[in-house]
N, C-alpha and C positions, 0 to 999 in steps of 0.2 A: 790445610795443602786443601787445594785444590786440585777435585779427580785432574784426571789427563784428556786433553778432549776426544780423544779417540771411544771415553763410555759415555759419551752427553745423557745421561738418567737412560740408556737403554733399558734400566730393567723396567723403568717404566712406562715406554711404547712396550712390552714383552706384557705388561698389564694390563695391558689400556687393548690389546689386543687379545688374550685373553676374557677381556672385560665381553668384550665383543661378541664373542662362542658364547660367551653366560647368555646376552642379550637375546641374540640369534635363536638359544634351546636349542643351539650342538648341545649344550652340558639341562642335566634336569639337576632339581635340589635331592639329593637325598646320593648321586653321582658322585665315585673314586674320582679326587680331580689328578692330575698330571701328575706326577711325580718329580721331587728339583733333576734326573736327571732326565725322565720325557723329554721337560721341556730347557734341560741345554743342553741334548741332540736336537731335537725339532728347529730352534732357536738359532743355535753355534755361540752359543757363549758358556764360559764358565758356572760354573754349579753357584756357586757366589751369588752370580749375577742372577740365576736362576732363579734360587733360594732370596734375596729380594725382590724381585717378581710379583713371588709368591704369598709372600709376607706382606708388600703394596691389601694384595690382594683379604688379605686377611683381617688386617686394620681399618679393610674397608663393609667389614664385615660379611665378604661375600663366601667364604671358607671359613673351614673350622681344619684343626686340625686333633686326627682322632688317633689317638694309642693303641699300638695294633694296625691298625687300620691306613693310614694315611691323608692327605688333605680329603673331604670330603663338601659338595657343594653344601652352602644350608637353605632352607626354608625358606619362605618370605616371613612366618614366623616365628624365625632362628635369630636373620636378618633384623628383622623387629629388636631385639636386644641388644644389640650393639645403643654402647654411649651419646651419646645422641652429640658428644665433641665429636668423638669419631666416626658419626658419616659427614656433619660438615668437615674438616677436614678433608676428606677424600671429595665434598662436591668441591672443595677447593682446588684439590689437587686435580681434580679432570678438568674446570675448570686455565688454570696454567696451564695443563697440556694443548687443551682447545687451543689456549692464545690468545684466551678473555684479555691475559694479564702477560703478558712479556714481559721475557727478562730483562731488568732495569724498570720497570714501571713498579706503582707504588703501588698496595694495596689499601680498598677500599678502611675507612679510619672502623674502628671496634665498634663501636657503639651504628655503623650503618650497617654491620654488619650482621648485626645483636637484629636490626628489622629486619635484614632480610632475612636473615631465618627463622625468625621469631626466636630467640633463642637469647639466655641474657650474659654481659658483657665479659659474666667465668667464663658463662660455657665455650665463647668466642676466645678468647685468652687459652681455652682448653687446647681450641680446637691450631688455634694457629700458635700454639709450644709443637704439639703435631708438626707441622709443616716446619720450623723452625729445627728441630731435631732431627729429620733428617737432612735439611740442608739446604732448603727450598727458598728461605726468605732467611732475609737478616733486618733488624732492625737497624736504620739510618738515621743518626742522630739529623732533627732538626725535616724529616724527611718521612718518616714511618715505615712500614714497610714493607720490604720492597723485593720484588723475585730476581730471584739471581738468577746467573747465568746459563750453571749449570751446579748442582747439585754438586754443593762445598761436602768434603768428608769429614765424619764425623765422630 
């Protein structure tokens, strides 16, 4: 079942806005990251949507959840510990968000992505599995992996 049009991956837009703040230096490594409630209030969305946005940043290796503290911005050294397939998945999500792969377009094949990222096909399969698991792409017989119009419910 597809998500309603009004949700059009709002969590990805929120994650992109938070990622921009990190890149701009508004938040520094080790800083406590805004809570679900803070993100929900700031962007005027449900806590579930805020949670998905924050989870996206965790998958990208930008934040960690620390028991008793909340989410904190990772240091560059900590971010390097993120599995390679997750970093590749995050780059592919960013490319989709930037419009490099618009809805309905076909992603490059595993071999081409392996060359592009300097990774094994197994690592690429794992990265693509992340995108598929989040409902961003699907396999279309005879066409390969295709970017969906909006994330499907998983």
